N, CA, C and O atoms as a GROMACS GRO file, in nm:
protein
  616
    1MET      N    1  -5.366  -0.112  -2.080
    1MET     CA    2  -5.414   0.024  -2.061
    1MET      C    3  -5.310   0.120  -2.114
    1MET      O    4  -5.216   0.156  -2.044
    2SER      N    5  -5.327   0.162  -2.234
    2SER     CA    6  -5.230   0.256  -2.289
    2SER      C    7  -5.259   0.394  -2.234
    2SER      O    8  -5.374   0.434  -2.214
    3GLY      N    9  -5.153   0.466  -2.211
    3GLY     CA   10  -5.165   0.602  -2.163
    3GLY      C   11  -5.193   0.614  -2.014
    3GLY      O   12  -5.205   0.725  -1.963
    4SER      N   13  -5.204   0.501  -1.942
    4SER     CA   14  -5.230   0.512  -1.799
    4SER      C   15  -5.101   0.546  -1.725
    4SER      O   16  -4.991   0.514  -1.770
    5VAL      N   17  -5.116   0.609  -1.614
    5VAL     CA   18  -5.003   0.650  -1.532
    5VAL      C   19  -4.988   0.551  -1.418
    5VAL      O   20  -5.085   0.520  -1.348
    6LEU      N   21  -4.868   0.501  -1.400
    6LEU     CA   22  -4.841   0.409  -1.290
    6LEU      C   23  -4.826   0.490  -1.163
    6LEU      O   24  -4.740   0.577  -1.152
    7LEU      N   25  -4.910   0.460  -1.067
    7LEU     CA   26  -4.907   0.534  -0.941
    7LEU      C   27  -4.815   0.463  -0.842
    7LEU      O   28  -4.819   0.341  -0.828
    8HIS      N   29  -4.734   0.540  -0.775
    8HIS     CA   30  -4.644   0.487  -0.674
    8HIS      C   31  -4.694   0.531  -0.537
    8HIS      O   32  -4.746   0.641  -0.522
    9PRO      N   33  -4.678   0.446  -0.437
    9PRO     CA   34  -4.719   0.489  -0.303
    9PRO      C   35  -4.635   0.608  -0.259
    9PRO      O   36  -4.517   0.619  -0.293
   10LYS      N   37  -4.697   0.697  -0.184
   10LYS     CA   38  -4.625   0.814  -0.134
   10LYS      C   39  -4.524   0.771  -0.030
   10LYS      O   40  -4.556   0.695   0.061
   11ARG      N   41  -4.403   0.821  -0.044
   11ARG     CA   42  -4.301   0.793   0.057
   11ARG      C   43  -4.322   0.885   0.176
   11ARG      O   44  -4.355   1.002   0.160
   12ARG      N   45  -4.302   0.830   0.293
   12ARG     CA   46  -4.312   0.910   0.415
   12ARG      C   47  -4.183   0.989   0.432
   12ARG      O   48  -4.074   0.933   0.418
   13TRP      N   49  -4.194   1.116   0.461
   13TRP     CA   50  -4.077   1.201   0.484
   13TRP      C   51  -4.018   1.164   0.618
   13TRP      O   52  -4.086   1.174   0.720
   14THR      N   53  -3.890   1.122   0.620
   14THR     CA   54  -3.827   1.076   0.744
   14THR      C   55  -3.729   1.176   0.801
   14THR      O   56  -3.668   1.150   0.905
   15ARG      N   57  -3.712   1.287   0.738
   15ARG     CA   58  -3.615   1.387   0.783
   15ARG      C   59  -3.685   1.494   0.869
   15ARG      O   60  -3.806   1.512   0.864
   16LEU      N   61  -3.602   1.562   0.947
   16LEU     CA   62  -3.651   1.678   1.021
   16LEU      C   63  -3.667   1.795   0.925
   16LEU      O   64  -3.629   1.786   0.809
   17ARG      N   65  -3.723   1.903   0.973
   17ARG     CA   66  -3.737   2.022   0.889
   17ARG      C   67  -3.599   2.066   0.839
   17ARG      O   68  -3.502   2.056   0.915
   18PRO      N   69  -3.587   2.112   0.716
   18PRO     CA   70  -3.456   2.149   0.659
   18PRO      C   71  -3.376   2.248   0.744
   18PRO      O   72  -3.254   2.238   0.751
   19GLU      N   73  -3.444   2.343   0.807
   19GLU     CA   74  -3.371   2.444   0.886
   19GLU      C   75  -3.299   2.383   1.007
   19GLU      O   76  -3.201   2.439   1.055
   20VAL      N   77  -3.348   2.269   1.056
   20VAL     CA   78  -3.283   2.202   1.169
   20VAL      C   79  -3.142   2.158   1.130
   20VAL      O   80  -3.050   2.165   1.211
   21TYR      N   81  -3.125   2.112   1.006
   21TYR     CA   82  -2.996   2.063   0.960
   21TYR      C   83  -2.897   2.177   0.933
   21TYR      O   84  -2.778   2.152   0.913
   22ASN      N   85  -2.945   2.301   0.932
   22ASN     CA   86  -2.856   2.415   0.911
   22ASN      C   87  -2.794   2.466   1.040
   22ASN      O   88  -2.710   2.556   1.037
   23GLN      N   89  -2.836   2.411   1.153
   23GLN     CA   90  -2.782   2.454   1.281
   23GLN      C   91  -2.642   2.394   1.301
   23GLN      O   92  -2.612   2.286   1.252
   24ASN      N   93  -2.559   2.467   1.373
   24ASN     CA   94  -2.427   2.417   1.406
   24ASN      C   95  -2.439   2.303   1.507
   24ASN      O   96  -2.532   2.298   1.586
   25GLY      N   97  -2.342   2.211   1.501
   25GLY     CA   98  -2.342   2.100   1.594
   25GLY      C   99  -2.296   1.973   1.526
   25GLY      O  100  -2.243   1.975   1.416
   26LEU      N  101  -2.318   1.860   1.594
   26LEU     CA  102  -2.275   1.730   1.545
   26LEU      C  103  -2.392   1.651   1.488
   26LEU      O  104  -2.504   1.657   1.538
   27VAL      N  105  -2.364   1.577   1.381
   27VAL     CA  106  -2.462   1.489   1.320
   27VAL      C  107  -2.397   1.352   1.303
   27VAL      O  108  -2.285   1.342   1.253
   28PHE      N  109  -2.468   1.248   1.344
   28PHE     CA  110  -2.422   1.111   1.328
   28PHE      C  111  -2.492   1.054   1.206
   28PHE      O  112  -2.615   1.051   1.199
   29LEU      N  113  -2.413   1.007   1.107
   29LEU     CA  114  -2.467   0.953   0.983
   29LEU      C  115  -2.432   0.806   0.968
   29LEU      O  116  -2.327   0.761   1.012
   30THR      N  117  -2.522   0.732   0.904
   30THR     CA  118  -2.494   0.595   0.863
   30THR      C  119  -2.533   0.581   0.717
   30THR      O  120  -2.647   0.609   0.680
   31LEU      N  121  -2.437   0.539   0.636
   31LEU     CA  122  -2.461   0.511   0.494
   31LEU      C  123  -2.444   0.361   0.476
   31LEU      O  124  -2.343   0.305   0.519
   32CYS      N  125  -2.539   0.296   0.412
   32CYS     CA  126  -2.534   0.151   0.392
   32CYS      C  127  -2.495   0.118   0.248
   32CYS      O  128  -2.526   0.192   0.155
   33SER      N  129  -2.427   0.006   0.233
   33SER     CA  130  -2.389  -0.041   0.100
   33SER      C  131  -2.513  -0.086   0.024
   33SER      O  132  -2.616  -0.120   0.083
   34ASP      N  133  -2.502  -0.087  -0.107
   34ASP     CA  134  -2.609  -0.131  -0.194
   34ASP      C  135  -2.649  -0.274  -0.157
   34ASP      O  136  -2.566  -0.365  -0.162
   35GLY      N  137  -2.773  -0.294  -0.122
   35GLY     CA  138  -2.820  -0.426  -0.081
   35GLY      C  139  -2.765  -0.473   0.052
   35GLY      O  140  -2.781  -0.589   0.090
   36LYS      N  141  -2.700  -0.382   0.123
   36LYS     CA  142  -2.634  -0.412   0.251
   36LYS      C  143  -2.537  -0.530   0.238
   36LYS      O  144  -2.518  -0.608   0.332
   37ARG      N  145  -2.477  -0.540   0.120
   37ARG     CA  146  -2.378  -0.646   0.097
   37ARG      C  147  -2.245  -0.605   0.160
   37ARG      O  148  -2.213  -0.486   0.165
   38PRO      N  149  -2.166  -0.700   0.209
   38PRO     CA  150  -2.037  -0.670   0.275
   38PRO      C  151  -1.926  -0.643   0.172
   38PRO      O  152  -1.831  -0.721   0.160
   39ILE      N  153  -1.939  -0.533   0.099
   39ILE     CA  154  -1.843  -0.503  -0.008
   39ILE      C  155  -1.722  -0.422   0.039
   39ILE      O  156  -1.627  -0.405  -0.037
   40PHE      N  157  -1.725  -0.374   0.164
   40PHE     CA  158  -1.615  -0.290   0.212
   40PHE      C  159  -1.505  -0.369   0.282
   40PHE      O  160  -1.396  -0.317   0.302
   41GLY      N  161  -1.532  -0.494   0.319
   41GLY     CA  162  -1.430  -0.575   0.384
   41GLY      C  163  -1.493  -0.676   0.479
   41GLY      O  164  -1.613  -0.700   0.476
   42CYS      N  165  -1.408  -0.733   0.562
   42CYS     CA  166  -1.457  -0.828   0.662
   42CYS      C  167  -1.388  -0.795   0.795
   42CYS      O  168  -1.277  -0.742   0.798
   43ILE      N  169  -1.456  -0.828   0.903
   43ILE     CA  170  -1.403  -0.804   1.037
   43ILE      C  171  -1.334  -0.932   1.084
   43ILE      O  172  -1.394  -1.039   1.089
   44GLU      N  173  -1.207  -0.918   1.118
   44GLU     CA  174  -1.130  -1.027   1.179
   44GLU      C  175  -1.048  -0.967   1.291
   44GLU      O  176  -0.982  -0.864   1.273
   45ASN      N  177  -1.050  -1.031   1.406
   45ASN     CA  178  -0.978  -0.982   1.523
   45ASN      C  179  -1.012  -0.836   1.555
   45ASN      O  180  -0.925  -0.756   1.586
   46ASP      N  181  -1.141  -0.805   1.545
   46ASP     CA  182  -1.195  -0.673   1.580
   46ASP      C  183  -1.148  -0.560   1.488
   46ASP      O  184  -1.160  -0.443   1.524
   47LEU      N  185  -1.096  -0.594   1.370
   47LEU     CA  186  -1.050  -0.493   1.274
   47LEU      C  187  -1.111  -0.519   1.137
   47LEU      O  188  -1.131  -0.634   1.099
   48LEU      N  189  -1.139  -0.411   1.064
   48LEU     CA  190  -1.185  -0.427   0.927
   48LEU      C  191  -1.065  -0.453   0.837
   48LEU      O  192  -0.967  -0.378   0.838
   49HIS      N  193  -1.072  -0.560   0.761
   49HIS     CA  194  -0.974  -0.590   0.658
   49HIS      C  195  -1.040  -0.552   0.526
   49HIS      O  196  -1.122  -0.628   0.474
   50PRO      N  197  -1.005  -0.434   0.473
   50PRO     CA  198  -1.082  -0.379   0.361
   50PRO      C  199  -1.056  -0.449   0.227
   50PRO      O  200  -0.947  -0.499   0.200
   51THR      N  201  -1.161  -0.451   0.147
   51THR     CA  202  -1.152  -0.493   0.008
   51THR      C  203  -1.099  -0.373  -0.071
   51THR      O  204  -1.083  -0.265  -0.014
   52PRO      N  205  -1.072  -0.389  -0.200
   52PRO     CA  206  -1.035  -0.271  -0.281
   52PRO      C  207  -1.142  -0.161  -0.275
   52PRO      O  208  -1.109  -0.042  -0.276
   53VAL      N  209  -1.269  -0.199  -0.270
   53VAL     CA  210  -1.376  -0.099  -0.258
   53VAL      C  211  -1.366  -0.029  -0.122
   53VAL      O  212  -1.380   0.093  -0.115
   54GLY      N  213  -1.342  -0.104  -0.016
   54GLY     CA  214  -1.326  -0.044   0.117
   54GLY      C  215  -1.207   0.051   0.123
   54GLY      O  216  -1.215   0.155   0.188
   55ILE      N  217  -1.099   0.017   0.055
   55ILE     CA  218  -0.982   0.105   0.050
   55ILE      C  219  -1.017   0.235  -0.021
   55ILE      O  220  -0.976   0.343   0.024
   56MET      N  221  -1.092   0.226  -0.131
   56MET     CA  222  -1.130   0.347  -0.205
   56MET      C  223  -1.224   0.436  -0.121
   56MET      O  224  -1.211   0.558  -0.123
   57VAL      N  225  -1.316   0.374  -0.049
   57VAL     CA  226  -1.406   0.453   0.036
   57VAL      C  227  -1.326   0.520   0.147
   57VAL      O  228  -1.352   0.636   0.181
   58SER      N  229  -1.230   0.450   0.204
   58SER     CA  230  -1.143   0.509   0.308
   58SER      C  231  -1.066   0.627   0.254
   58SER      O  232  -1.050   0.728   0.323
   59ARG      N  233  -1.017   0.617   0.132
   59ARG     CA  234  -0.946   0.729   0.069
   59ARG      C  235  -1.038   0.849   0.051
   59ARG      O  236  -0.998   0.963   0.074
   60GLN      N  237  -1.161   0.821   0.009
   60GLN     CA  238  -1.256   0.931  -0.008
   60GLN      C  239  -1.288   0.997   0.126
   60GLN      O  240  -1.304   1.119   0.133
   61LEU      N  241  -1.296   0.918   0.233
   61LEU     CA  242  -1.316   0.976   0.367
   61LEU      C  243  -1.204   1.074   0.401
   61LEU      O  244  -1.230   1.182   0.453
   62GLU      N  245  -1.082   1.035   0.372
   62GLU     CA  246  -0.968   1.124   0.398
   62GLU      C  247  -0.979   1.252   0.316
   62GLU      O  248  -0.955   1.361   0.368
   63LEU      N  249  -1.014   1.239   0.189
   63LEU     CA  250  -1.027   1.357   0.103
   63LEU      C  251  -1.140   1.448   0.147
   63LEU      O  252  -1.130   1.570   0.133
   64PHE      N  253  -1.246   1.390   0.198
   64PHE     CA  254  -1.364   1.469   0.237
   64PHE      C  255  -1.356   1.521   0.379
   64PHE      O  256  -1.441   1.600   0.420
   65GLN      N  257  -1.257   1.480   0.456
   65GLN     CA  258  -1.252   1.514   0.598
   65GLN      C  259  -1.269   1.663   0.623
   65GLN      O  260  -1.346   1.703   0.711
   66HIS      N  261  -1.199   1.747   0.548
   66HIS     CA  262  -1.210   1.892   0.565
   66HIS      C  263  -1.229   1.960   0.429
   66HIS      O  264  -1.182   2.072   0.409
   67ARG      N  265  -1.296   1.893   0.338
   67ARG     CA  266  -1.310   1.943   0.202
   67ARG      C  267  -1.400   2.066   0.192
   67ARG      O  268  -1.374   2.155   0.110
   68TYR      N  269  -1.504   2.072   0.272
   68TYR     CA  270  -1.602   2.179   0.262
   68TYR      C  271  -1.602   2.265   0.386
   68TYR      O  272  -1.606   2.216   0.498
   69GLU      N  273  -1.595   2.394   0.362
   69GLU     CA  274  -1.593   2.489   0.473
   69GLU      C  275  -1.718   2.474   0.558
   69GLU      O  276  -1.829   2.468   0.507
   70GLY      N  277  -1.697   2.468   0.688
   70GLY     CA  278  -1.808   2.462   0.781
   70GLY      C  279  -1.860   2.323   0.811
   70GLY      O  280  -1.952   2.307   0.891
   71LEU      N  281  -1.801   2.219   0.747
   71LEU     CA  282  -1.846   2.082   0.770
   71LEU      C  283  -1.724   1.991   0.765
   71LEU      O  284  -1.651   1.989   0.666
   72SER      N  285  -1.702   1.915   0.872
   72SER     CA  286  -1.586   1.825   0.874
   72SER      C  287  -1.625   1.690   0.935
   72SER      O  288  -1.717   1.680   1.016
   73ILE      N  289  -1.553   1.589   0.893
   73ILE     CA  290  -1.574   1.455   0.948
   73ILE      C  291  -1.488   1.444   1.073
   73ILE      O  292  -1.365   1.442   1.064
   74GLU      N  293  -1.552   1.436   1.188
   74GLU     CA  294  -1.482   1.430   1.316
   74GLU      C  295  -1.434   1.288   1.348
   74GLU      O  296  -1.326   1.269   1.403
   75GLN      N  297  -1.515   1.190   1.312
   75GLN     CA  298  -1.484   1.051   1.341
   75GLN      C  299  -1.560   0.966   1.241
   75GLN      O  300  -1.669   1.003   1.198
   76SER      N  301  -1.502   0.852   1.204
   76SER     CA  302  -1.571   0.761   1.113
   76SER      C  303  -1.527   0.619   1.142
   76SER      O  304  -1.420   0.595   1.198
   77VAL      N  305  -1.612   0.525   1.102
   77VAL     CA  306  -1.576   0.385   1.109
   77VAL      C  307  -1.642   0.315   0.990
   77VAL      O  308  -1.763   0.324   0.970
   78LEU      N  309  -1.560   0.248   0.913
   78LEU     CA  310  -1.609   0.171   0.799
   78LEU      C  311  -1.627   0.027   0.842
   78LEU      O  312  -1.537  -0.034   0.899
   79MET      N  313  -1.744  -0.025   0.815
   79MET     CA  314  -1.780  -0.162   0.850
   79MET      C  315  -1.799  -0.240   0.720
   79MET      O  316  -1.797  -0.180   0.613
   80PRO      N  317  -1.818  -0.371   0.727
   80PRO     CA  318  -1.831  -0.449   0.603
   80PRO      C  319  -1.941  -0.401   0.508
   80PRO      O  320  -1.924  -0.408   0.386
   81ASN      N  321  -2.053  -0.353   0.563
   81ASN     CA  322  -2.161  -0.312   0.475
   81ASN      C  323  -2.222  -0.175   0.508
   81ASN      O  324  -2.331  -0.142   0.462
   82HIS      N  325  -2.153  -0.098   0.588
   82HIS     CA  326  -2.200   0.036   0.617
   82HIS      C  327  -2.086   0.124   0.667
   82HIS      O  328  -1.978   0.077   0.702
   83LEU      N  329  -2.114   0.253   0.670
   83LEU     CA  330  -2.018   0.352   0.713
   83LEU      C  331  -2.086   0.445   0.812
   83LEU      O  332  -2.196   0.495   0.787
   84HIS      N  333  -2.020   0.469   0.926
   84HIS     CA  334  -2.067   0.567   1.023
   84HIS      C  335  -1.976   0.689   1.014
   84HIS      O  336  -1.854   0.675   1.002
   85MET      N  337  -2.035   0.807   1.021
   85MET     CA  338  -1.959   0.932   1.026
   85MET      C  339  -2.019   1.023   1.132
   85MET      O  340  -2.141   1.031   1.147
   86LEU      N  341  -1.932   1.089   1.205
   86LEU     CA  342  -1.974   1.194   1.297
   86LEU      C  343  -1.926   1.324   1.234
   86LEU      O  344  -1.805   1.349   1.225
   87LEU      N  345  -2.021   1.406   1.192
   87LEU     CA  346  -1.989   1.531   1.123
   87LEU      C  347  -2.008   1.650   1.216
   87LEU      O  348  -2.102   1.654   1.296
   88ALA      N  349  -1.918   1.747   1.204
   88ALA     CA  350  -1.931   1.871   1.280
   88ALA      C  351  -1.964   1.984   1.184
   88ALA      O  352  -1.893   2.007   1.086
   89ARG      N  353  -2.071   2.053   1.214
   89ARG     CA  354  -2.109   2.170   1.134
   89ARG      C  355  -2.076   2.292   1.218
   89ARG      O  356  -2.125   2.307   1.330
   90THR      N  357  -1.992   2.382   1.162
   90THR     CA  358  -1.947   2.497   1.240
   90THR      C  359  -1.989   2.631   1.181
   90THR      O  360  -1.975   2.734   1.247
   91SER      N  361  -2.039   2.632   1.059
   91SER     CA  362  -2.084   2.757   0.997
   91SER      C  363  -2.168   2.726   0.875
   91SER      O  364  -2.180   2.612   0.832
   92ASP      N  365  -2.226   2.832   0.822
   92ASP     CA  366  -2.302   2.814   0.699
   92ASP      C  367  -2.209   2.760   0.592
   92ASP      O  368  -2.091   2.794   0.587
   93GLY      N  369  -2.261   2.679   0.510
   93GLY     CA  370  -2.181   2.620   0.403
   93GLY      C  371  -2.263   2.513   0.335
   93GLY      O  372  -2.383   2.530   0.313
   94ILE      N  373  -2.200   2.406   0.303
   94ILE     CA  374  -2.267   2.298   0.232
   94ILE      C  375  -2.375   2.233   0.320
   94ILE      O  376  -2.355   2.214   0.440
   95ALA      N  377  -2.487   2.200   0.259
   95ALA     CA  378  -2.596   2.134   0.330
   95ALA      C  379  -2.562   1.987   0.352
   95ALA      O  380  -2.487   1.928   0.275
   96LEU      N  381  -2.618   1.929   0.457
   96LEU     CA  382  -2.590   1.791   0.492
   96LEU      C  383  -2.624   1.695   0.377
   96LEU      O  384  -2.542   1.611   0.341
   97GLY      N  385  -2.742   1.708   0.321
   97GLY     CA  386  -2.783   1.621   0.211
   97GLY      C  387  -2.692   1.636   0.090
   97GLY      O  388  -2.661   1.537   0.023
   98GLN      N  389  -2.649   1.757   0.063
   98GLN     CA  390  -2.558   1.781  -0.048
   98GLN      C  391  -2.423   1.714  -0.021
   98GLN      O  392  -2.364   1.654  -0.111
   99PHE      N  393  -2.374   1.724   0.102
   99PHE     CA  394  -2.249   1.659   0.139
   99PHE      C  395  -2.258   1.508   0.117
   99PHE      O  396  -2.168   1.449   0.058
  100VAL      N  397  -2.367   1.447   0.164
  100VAL     CA  398  -2.385   1.302   0.148
  100VAL      C  399  -2.388   1.265   0.000
  100VAL      O  400  -2.323   1.169  -0.041
  101ASN      N  401  -2.464   1.340  -0.080
  101ASN     CA  402  -2.472   1.311  -0.223
  101ASN      C  403  -2.336   1.324  -0.290
  101ASN      O  404  -2.301   1.240  -0.374
  102LEU      N  405  -2.260   1.426  -0.254
  102LEU     CA  406  -2.127   1.442  -0.314
  102LEU      C  407  -2.033   1.329  -0.271
  102LEU      O  408  -1.959   1.274  -0.353
  103PHE      N  409  -2.038   1.293  -0.142
  103PHE     CA  410  -1.952   1.185  -0.095
  103PHE      C  411  -1.986   1.054  -0.165
  103PHE      O  412  -1.897   0.983  -0.212
  104LYS      N  413  -2.114   1.022  -0.173
  104LYS     CA  414  -2.155   0.899  -0.240
  104LYS      C  415  -2.116   0.902  -0.388
  104LYS      O  416  -2.069   0.802  -0.442
  105GLY      N  417  -2.135   1.015  -0.453
  105GLY     CA  418  -2.100   1.026  -0.594
  105GLY      C  419  -1.952   1.009  -0.620
  105GLY      O  420  -1.913   0.932  -0.708
  106TRP      N  421  -1.870   1.080  -0.544
  106TRP     CA  422  -1.725   1.070  -0.561
  106TRP      C  423  -1.676   0.929  -0.533
  106TRP      O  424  -1.596   0.875  -0.609
  107SER      N  425  -1.723   0.869  -0.424
  107SER     CA  426  -1.675   0.735  -0.389
  107SER      C  427  -1.725   0.631  -0.489
  107SER      O  428  -1.653   0.536  -0.519
  108THR      N  429  -1.845   0.647  -0.540
  108THR     CA  430  -1.896   0.555  -0.642
  108THR      C  431  -1.812   0.563  -0.769
  108THR      O  432  -1.773   0.461  -0.825
  109ARG      N  433  -1.783   0.685  -0.813
  109ARG     CA  434  -1.699   0.701  -0.933
  109ARG      C  435  -1.558   0.646  -0.910
  109ARG      O  436  -1.500   0.584  -0.999
  110ALA      N  437  -1.505   0.668  -0.791
  110ALA     CA  438  -1.370   0.616  -0.761
  110ALA      C  439  -1.366   0.464  -0.764
  110ALA      O  440  -1.266   0.405  -0.804
  111CYS      N  441  -1.475   0.401  -0.724
  111CYS     CA  442  -1.482   0.254  -0.721
  111CYS      C  443  -1.524   0.196  -0.856
  111CYS      O  444  -1.499   0.079  -0.884
  112GLY      N  445  -1.588   0.277  -0.939
  112GLY     CA  446  -1.628   0.231  -1.070
  112GLY      C  447  -1.748   0.138  -1.071
  112GLY      O  448  -1.770   0.065  -1.168
  113GLN      N  449  -1.825   0.141  -0.964
  113GLN     CA  450  -1.944   0.055  -0.956
  113GLN      C  451  -2.040   0.112  -0.852
  113GLN      O  452  -1.997   0.186  -0.763
  114PRO      N  453  -2.169   0.081  -0.863
  114PRO     CA  454  -2.264   0.128  -0.760
  114PRO      C  455  -2.230   0.063  -0.625
  114PRO      O  456  -2.214  -0.059  -0.616
  115ILE      N  457  -2.220   0.144  -0.522
  115ILE     CA  458  -2.184   0.088  -0.391
  115ILE      C  459  -2.278   0.127  -0.279
  115ILE      O  460  -2.272   0.067  -0.171
  116TRP      N  461  -2.366   0.226  -0.299
  116TRP     CA  462  -2.449   0.276  -0.190
  116TRP      C  463  -2.596   0.249  -0.213
  116TRP      O  464  -2.644   0.254  -0.326
  117GLN      N  465  -2.669   0.222  -0.105
  117GLN     CA  466  -2.814   0.218  -0.114
  117GLN      C  467  -2.864   0.362  -0.110
  117GLN      O  468  -2.791   0.452  -0.067
  118LYS      N  469  -2.986   0.383  -0.153
  118LYS     CA  470  -3.044   0.518  -0.151
  118LYS      C  471  -3.063   0.564  -0.008
  118LYS      O  472  -3.086   0.484   0.083
  119GLY      N  473  -3.054   0.694   0.010
  119GLY     CA  474  -3.081   0.753   0.140
  119GLY      C  475  -2.969   0.732   0.240
  119GLY      O  476  -2.861   0.683   0.206
  120TYR      N  477  -2.996   0.771   0.362
  120TYR     CA  478  -2.902   0.757   0.473
  120TYR      C  479  -2.978   0.777   0.602
  120TYR      O  480  -3.090   0.829   0.603
  121TYR      N  481  -2.917   0.736   0.710
  121TYR     CA  482  -2.975   0.756   0.843
  121TYR      C  483  -2.899   0.869   0.910
  121TYR      O  484  -2.776   0.877   0.900
  122ASP      N  485  -2.971   0.956   0.977
  122ASP     CA  486  -2.904   1.065   1.049
  122ASP      C  487  -2.960   1.080   1.189
  122ASP      O  488  -3.074   1.043   1.217
  123HIS      N  489  -2.878   1.134   1.275
  123HIS     CA  490  -2.917   1.161   1.414
  123HIS      C  491  -2.845   1.288   1.456
  123HIS      O  492  -2.722   1.293   1.454
  124LEU      N  493  -2.921   1.390   1.495
  124LEU     CA  494  -2.860   1.512   1.546
  124LEU      C  495  -2.818   1.488   1.690
  124LEU      O  496  -2.899   1.448   1.774
  125VAL      N  497  -2.692   1.512   1.719
  125VAL     CA  498  -2.638   1.490   1.854
  125VAL      C  499  -2.692   1.600   1.945
  125VAL      O  500  -2.676   1.718   1.917
  126ARG      N  501  -2.756   1.558   2.053
  126ARG     CA  502  -2.830   1.651   2.136
  126ARG      C  503  -2.751   1.711   2.252
  126ARG      O  504  -2.776   1.825   2.292
  127ASN      N  505  -2.655   1.636   2.307
  127ASN     CA  506  -2.580   1.686   2.422
  127ASN      C  507  -2.450   1.608   2.434
  127ASN      O  508  -2.422   1.519   2.353
  128VAL      N  509  -2.371   1.640   2.534
  128VAL     CA  510  -2.240   1.576   2.552
  128VAL      C  511  -2.254   1.426   2.578
  128VAL      O  512  -2.175   1.347   2.528
  129GLN      N  513  -2.354   1.387   2.656
  129GLN     CA  514  -2.373   1.244   2.685
  129GLN      C  515  -2.407   1.167   2.557
  129GLN      O  516  -2.359   1.056   2.536
  130ASP      N  517  -2.489   1.225   2.473
  130ASP     CA  518  -2.526   1.165   2.345
  130ASP      C  519  -2.401   1.151   2.257
  130ASP      O  520  -2.379   1.047   2.195
  131GLU      N  521  -2.320   1.255   2.253
  131GLU     CA  522  -2.195   1.252   2.176
  131GLU      C  523  -2.102   1.142   2.226
  131GLU      O  524  -2.047   1.066   2.146
  132MET      N  525  -2.084   1.130   2.356
  132MET     CA  526  -1.995   1.029   2.413
  132MET      C  527  -2.045   0.888   2.382
  132MET      O  528  -1.966   0.798   2.351
  133ARG      N  529  -2.177   0.868   2.390
  133ARG     CA  530  -2.236   0.738   2.359
  133ARG      C  531  -2.210   0.700   2.213
  133ARG      O  532  -2.177   0.586   2.183
  134ILE      N  533  -2.226   0.797   2.123
  134ILE     CA  534  -2.204   0.772   1.980
  134ILE      C  535  -2.058   0.744   1.951
  134ILE      O  536  -2.025   0.652   1.876
  135ARG      N  537  -1.969   0.823   2.010
  135ARG     CA  538  -1.825   0.801   1.988
  135ARG      C  539  -1.783   0.662   2.038
  135ARG      O  540  -1.707   0.592   1.971
  136GLU      N  541  -1.834   0.623   2.155
  136GLU     CA  542  -1.802   0.490   2.210
  136GLU      C  543  -1.859   0.381   2.119
  136GLU      O  544  -1.794   0.280   2.094
  137TYR      N  545  -1.981   0.401   2.072
  137TYR     CA  546  -2.043   0.304   1.981
  137TYR      C  547  -1.957   0.285   1.856
  137TYR      O  548  -1.936   0.172   1.812
  138MET      N  549  -1.908   0.394   1.799
  138MET     CA  550  -1.827   0.387   1.677
  138MET      C  551  -1.696   0.312   1.702
  138MET      O  552  -1.654   0.231   1.620
  139VAL      N  553  -1.631   0.339   1.815
  139VAL     CA  554  -1.505   0.272   1.847
  139VAL      C  555  -1.528   0.122   1.868
  139VAL      O  556  -1.447   0.040   1.824
  140ASN      N  557  -1.638   0.088   1.934
  140ASN     CA  558  -1.665  -0.052   1.966
  140ASN      C  559  -1.736  -0.129   1.856
  140ASN      O  560  -1.748  -0.252   1.864
  141ASN      N  561  -1.782  -0.061   1.752
  141ASN     CA  562  -1.861  -0.126   1.648
  141ASN      C  563  -1.792  -0.248   1.586
  141ASN      O  564  -1.857  -0.350   1.570
  142PRO      N  565  -1.664  -0.242   1.550
  142PRO     CA  566  -1.599  -0.362   1.494
  142PRO      C  567  -1.594  -0.480   1.591
  142PRO      O  568  -1.605  -0.595   1.549
  143ARG      N  569  -1.577  -0.453   1.720
  143ARG     CA  570  -1.572  -0.560   1.820
  143ARG      C  571  -1.708  -0.628   1.838
  143ARG      O  572  -1.714  -0.744   1.878
  144LYS      N  573  -1.813  -0.557   1.808
  144LYS     CA  574  -1.948  -0.609   1.829
  144LYS      C  575  -2.017  -0.641   1.696
  144LYS      O  576  -2.140  -0.648   1.690
  145TRP      N  577  -1.940  -0.660   1.592
  145TRP     CA  578  -1.995  -0.676   1.457
  145TRP      C  579  -2.099  -0.787   1.448
  145TRP      O  580  -2.204  -0.767   1.387
  146GLU      N  581  -2.074  -0.901   1.506
  146GLU     CA  582  -2.168  -1.013   1.493
  146GLU      C  583  -2.302  -0.985   1.560
  146GLU      O  584  -2.400  -1.054   1.531
  147TRP      N  585  -2.310  -0.887   1.648
  147TRP     CA  586  -2.434  -0.851   1.714
  147TRP      C  587  -2.496  -0.726   1.654
  147TRP      O  588  -2.603  -0.682   1.696
  148ASP      N  589  -2.430  -0.668   1.554
  148ASP     CA  590  -2.478  -0.546   1.490
  148ASP      C  591  -2.604  -0.576   1.407
  148ASP      O  592  -2.614  -0.682   1.346
  149LYS      N  593  -2.698  -0.484   1.406
  149LYS     CA  594  -2.822  -0.507   1.330
  149LYS      C  595  -2.795  -0.510   1.180
  149LYS      O  596  -2.877  -0.561   1.104
  150GLU      N  597  -2.681  -0.456   1.136
  150GLU     CA  598  -2.645  -0.459   0.995
  150GLU      C  599  -2.559  -0.581   0.961
  150GLU      O  600  -2.514  -0.594   0.847
  151TYR      N  601  -2.534  -0.668   1.058
  151TYR     CA  602  -2.449  -0.785   1.036
  151TYR      C  603  -2.500  -0.868   0.922
  151TYR      O  604  -2.620  -0.894   0.910
  152TYR      N  605  -2.408  -0.910   0.837
  152TYR     CA  606  -2.442  -0.987   0.718
  152TYR      C  607  -2.342  -1.100   0.710
  152TYR      O  608  -2.221  -1.077   0.696
  153LYS      N  609  -2.390  -1.220   0.719
  153LYS     CA  610  -2.301  -1.335   0.710
  153LYS      C  611  -2.327  -1.406   0.578
  153LYS      O  612  -2.440  -1.440   0.545
  154GLU      N  613  -2.219  -1.429   0.503
  154GLU     CA  614  -2.235  -1.497   0.375
  154GLU      C  615  -2.243  -1.646   0.394
  154GLU      O  616  -2.256  -1.720   0.296
   0.00000   0.00000   0.00000
């Protein structure tokens, strides 16, 4: 069939309304590695032992911590095949999606290879109890790696 257009199924919009992301507060993000492969390191004795790619991503986290006015990385944990970040939005400035795209772009270029899957998971922190639960989850994530839903065993 020459000249036919290949139709793709419509993707379901999984984000909240854009104006919700412009509000001040905390956002919990998860970025997964391309194919959810364990390219960032391995967990031994409850600690991540990073690969060269994991080291580069950690460096980018440090550079991005306070890079953009009004948005900062409050807490993060790098796992073998994903990254969690707790971001604080304090004023108008860079949009959340733009921040994620810039972080992925910079870290990909620094590593010299594709490292991220498309998209990301986000959760707007609703109250102090939600924040404490997320912070505790991030601290304990390496200790519970084998039970993590993103666990990948080679």
